[in-house]
Every structure is written in C-alpha cells, then in structure tokens.
C-alpha positions as CSV (number, residue, x, y, z in Angstrom):
1,M,-182.0,165.7,44.0
2,G,-184.9,167.6,42.6
3,A,-184.1,166.6,39.1
4,A,-183.8,162.9,40.0
5,D,-187.6,162.4,40.5
6,G,-189.1,165.4,38.8
7,S,-189.9,167.2,41.9
8,D,-188.2,170.1,43.7
9,L,-187.3,171.0,47.3
10,G,-190.4,173.0,47.8
11,G,-190.3,175.3,50.9
12,E,-192.2,178.2,52.3
13,L,-190.8,181.6,51.3
14,F,-190.7,184.8,53.3
15,H,-189.8,188.3,52.2
16,G,-189.5,191.7,53.7
17,P,-187.8,193.2,56.9
18,A,-189.7,190.7,59.1
19,A,-188.7,187.6,57.0
20,A,-186.5,186.0,59.7
21,H,-189.1,186.7,62.4
22,E,-192.1,185.4,60.3
23,L,-190.0,182.3,59.4
24,W,-189.2,181.6,63.0
25,R,-192.8,182.0,64.0
26,S,-193.9,179.5,61.3
27,I,-191.3,176.9,62.5
28,A,-192.0,177.4,66.1
29,V,-195.7,176.8,65.7
30,H,-195.5,173.5,63.9
31,Q,-192.4,171.9,65.4
32,A,-193.2,168.7,67.4
33,A,-190.4,169.0,70.0
34,P,-188.9,172.2,71.7
35,R,-185.5,171.4,70.5
36,S,-183.9,173.7,68.0
37,A,-180.6,175.3,67.1
38,C,-179.9,178.5,65.5
39,M,-177.0,180.8,64.5
40,F,-177.1,184.7,64.6
41,P,-174.2,186.6,63.0
42,D,-176.2,189.8,63.9
43,A,-178.5,189.4,66.8
44,A,-178.7,193.3,67.3
45,P,-182.5,193.5,66.1
46,L,-183.4,191.2,68.9
47,F,-181.9,193.6,71.7
48,V,-183.9,196.7,70.8
49,A,-186.5,197.0,73.4
50,D,-190.1,197.6,72.8
51,T,-190.3,196.6,69.2
52,P,-192.8,194.0,67.9
53,L,-189.8,191.7,67.0
54,S,-188.0,191.8,70.3
55,D,-191.3,191.8,72.3
56,T,-192.5,188.6,70.5
57,W,-189.1,186.8,71.3
58,R,-189.2,187.8,74.8
59,S,-192.7,186.6,75.3
60,S,-191.9,183.3,73.6
61,L,-189.0,182.7,75.8
62,D,-190.8,183.8,79.0
63,Q,-193.7,181.3,78.2
64,T,-192.0,178.1,77.0
65,D,-189.2,175.8,78.1
66,A,-187.1,176.2,75.1
67,Q,-184.2,173.7,74.5
68,V,-182.2,175.9,72.1
69,R,-178.6,175.7,71.2
70,A,-177.6,179.3,69.9
71,I,-174.4,180.4,68.4
72,I,-174.1,184.3,68.2
73,S,-171.2,186.6,67.6
74,T,-168.8,187.4,70.4
75,P,-169.4,191.3,69.9
76,D,-173.2,190.7,70.1
77,L,-172.7,188.7,73.3
78,A,-170.5,191.4,74.8
79,N,-173.0,194.2,73.9
80,P,-174.4,195.5,77.1
81,E,-177.9,195.9,75.4
82,S,-177.9,192.0,74.9
83,R,-177.7,191.3,78.6
84,P,-181.3,191.4,79.5
85,L,-182.4,189.1,76.6
86,I,-179.4,186.7,77.1
87,E,-180.4,186.2,80.8
88,L,-184.0,185.7,80.0
89,A,-183.2,183.2,77.2
90,G,-180.6,181.3,79.6
91,A,-183.3,181.0,82.2
92,S,-185.6,179.6,79.6
93,G,-183.1,176.9,78.6
94,V,-181.2,178.5,75.7
95,E,-177.5,177.6,75.8
96,F,-175.3,180.2,74.1
97,R,-171.9,179.7,72.5
98,A,-169.8,182.4,70.9
99,M,-167.9,182.8,67.6
100,Q,-166.2,185.9,66.3
101,C,-167.8,185.7,62.9
102,P,-170.6,183.1,62.5
103,P,-171.0,182.0,58.9
104,S,-174.7,182.8,58.3
105,W,-178.1,183.2,59.9
106,F,-180.2,180.1,60.1
107,W,-182.9,178.3,62.4
108,L,-182.9,174.5,62.7
109,T,-185.3,172.0,64.3
110,D,-185.8,168.1,64.0
111,E,-188.0,168.6,61.0
112,V,-187.3,171.8,59.2
113,V,-184.4,174.4,58.5
114,G,-184.9,178.0,57.9
115,L,-182.3,179.5,55.5
116,P,-181.6,182.8,53.9
117,L,-182.0,182.8,50.1
118,R,-178.5,184.2,50.0
119,W,-176.2,182.1,52.3
120,G,-174.2,184.4,54.6
121,D,-176.9,186.9,55.2
122,P,-176.6,188.1,58.9
123,W,-180.3,189.0,59.1
124,P,-182.1,187.9,55.9
125,T,-184.9,189.8,54.2
126,S,-185.6,186.8,52.0
127,A,-185.7,183.3,53.6
128,I,-187.0,179.9,53.1
129,A,-188.2,177.1,55.4
130,L,-187.2,173.6,54.0
131,R,-188.6,170.4,55.3
132,N,-186.5,168.1,53.0
133,E,-185.0,165.3,55.2
134,A,-181.6,165.3,53.4
135,V,-181.2,169.1,53.7
136,V,-182.2,169.2,57.3
137,S,-179.9,166.3,58.1
138,L,-176.9,168.2,56.4
139,M,-177.6,171.3,58.4
140,H,-177.7,169.3,61.7
141,G,-174.2,167.9,60.8
142,L,-172.9,171.4,59.9
143,F,-174.3,172.8,63.1
144,D,-172.8,170.2,65.4
145,T,-169.4,171.0,63.7
146,W,-169.8,174.7,64.4
147,W,-171.0,174.0,67.9
148,R,-167.9,172.1,68.8
149,Q,-165.8,174.9,67.4
150,A,-167.8,177.8,69.2
151,V,-166.8,178.9,72.7
152,A,-168.7,177.9,75.6
153,I,-169.3,180.9,77.8
154,H,-169.8,179.1,81.1
155,T,-166.9,176.8,81.9
156,T,-166.3,174.6,85.1
157,E,-162.5,173.7,84.6
158,H,-160.9,177.1,84.9
159,P,-162.3,180.7,85.3
160,W,-160.1,181.8,82.5
161,D,-160.9,179.2,79.8
162,A,-163.7,181.1,78.1
163,I,-161.9,184.4,78.0
164,V,-158.8,182.8,76.6
165,A,-160.8,180.9,74.0
166,L,-162.6,184.0,72.8
167,M,-159.3,185.8,72.6
168,A,-157.9,182.9,70.6
169,D,-160.9,183.4,68.2
170,G,-160.0,187.0,67.7
171,A,-161.7,188.9,70.5
172,T,-159.9,191.6,72.5
173,L,-159.5,191.0,76.2
174,E,-162.3,193.6,77.0
175,T,-164.7,192.1,74.5
176,A,-164.1,188.6,75.7
177,A,-164.5,189.7,79.4
178,H,-167.9,191.4,78.6
179,A,-169.0,188.4,76.7
180,V,-168.7,186.2,79.7
181,G,-170.4,188.7,81.9
182,V,-167.5,190.3,83.7
183,S,-165.8,193.6,83.8
184,A,-162.6,194.2,81.9
185,R,-160.6,194.4,85.1
186,T,-161.9,191.0,86.2
187,G,-161.1,189.5,82.8
188,R,-157.5,191.0,83.0
189,R,-157.2,189.4,86.5
190,R,-158.3,186.1,85.1
191,I,-155.6,186.2,82.3
192,E,-153.0,187.2,84.8
193,A,-154.1,184.1,86.9
194,A,-153.9,181.9,83.7
195,M,-150.3,183.1,83.1
196,D,-149.4,182.4,86.7
197,H,-150.9,178.8,86.2
198,F,-149.1,178.1,83.1
199,G,-145.8,180.0,84.1
200,V,-145.8,182.0,80.9
201,D,-145.4,185.8,80.1
202,G,-147.5,187.2,77.3
203,A,-150.7,186.5,75.3
204,V,-149.1,184.5,72.6
205,A,-147.3,182.1,75.1
206,L,-150.5,181.9,77.0
207,G,-152.6,180.9,74.0
208,A,-150.0,178.2,73.1
209,A,-149.9,176.8,76.6
210,W,-153.7,176.8,76.9
211,Q,-154.1,175.0,73.6
212,R,-151.8,172.3,74.6
213,E,-153.7,171.8,77.9
214,R,-157.0,171.6,76.1
215,S,-155.7,169.0,73.6
216,L,-154.7,166.9,76.5
217,R,-158.1,167.3,78.1
218,T,-160.0,166.3,74.9
C-alpha cells in the first residue's frame, strides 16, 4: 500500500513502560465518538490500585459514558483484584467478553487503531497509532470475528451458559465461576443443573450437548 503511491502508513509512535497508556490517552482525546473496542491479554497493570495508570483509567471511566467492547483473558476476569475496575467499567458502559488467550493487545476506534509494534504483545512497551482507513477497517473486521467467538459473561438464556462456554474455551470450573462473578460452589451447582437439564453425566457429555443446543439457537 505504501509503495503504491510513494507514501507510507505514517502513525504516532509510543515507547516505554507507559506506551500503551500514552497511546490510549492520545486516541481518547481525539476520537469523535465514544465508541471503541479493545483487547487485553494481560489487564493486570490496570488492576493495581493507586498507580498513575490505574487512577487515570478509573477517573476516565467515572467521568465519561464509554461505549466500549472489551475482550480480556478469562484468568484476568476471574482475578479478585479485577472486580472493582470491572464493576466500575460495566457501570460506565463497558461490555466485557472473555477469551482464554486473547491474541494481542490493541485499542480500536472508528478512526484509529493502536497496535503493538510486535503483534502478540500482551502489554506493549512500543506501540503505534495508525489512522489509515484500510488498516482500521481490517482491524474492525478482525475484532468483530473475535467478539463473536469470545464468551459473553452475562447471559439471559440459562444461568450455566457462560460457565460452560468458558470451560469449553479451556477454563477450569473454579476460574469460570469467578469470571462470571459467582463462587466455585455456585458454579458447581450451575454445572450440576446443566447436566440435569441435558440428561448427561460428565463434563465431556455436557459440553457436547450444550454445543448442540447452541448451534440450534444460532
């Protein structure tokens, strides 16, 4: 693309331990709409209280009506330290979905995408903000695919859906239960109820029956 017209993709570069944070602030200040999407393979830096990074994120979420779709790892969602920020973000309009191993960190708006210079970085120390229309469009398509594959934490069909989906993605029962905000005992009861519902015995049979029902729903 760049070679075709003698130009390049341009972009704004960020380096250092706060690169991801500085990139996000640059994007947030200039975006025309509050809609954005992001992926965090490692969201742990946001959960540490009383740091400049976490305080800035908490302040931003508390002051704006964010329309954010966020994919984070199942272990991060299950981490008790994540609960205060998850609840604050949810109240501000952030919708979370979970994936056992998100492919890479990035942040995406209607006009710009923030990417690590090395794809796959969970929390980059070198990142770039690109406003090239083709690149932004490509990332929207990729994110929409990952969003459909990720597990919706809050479901209205059956109380066990999210836990079974997370377990099918590789999470343990305890991690899946904590990710949806319930105790391991409650998670176990939901799995037992799901087995009774489908008339099966065992996690493998439950997963197969649940997948069959989900394919009929969709």
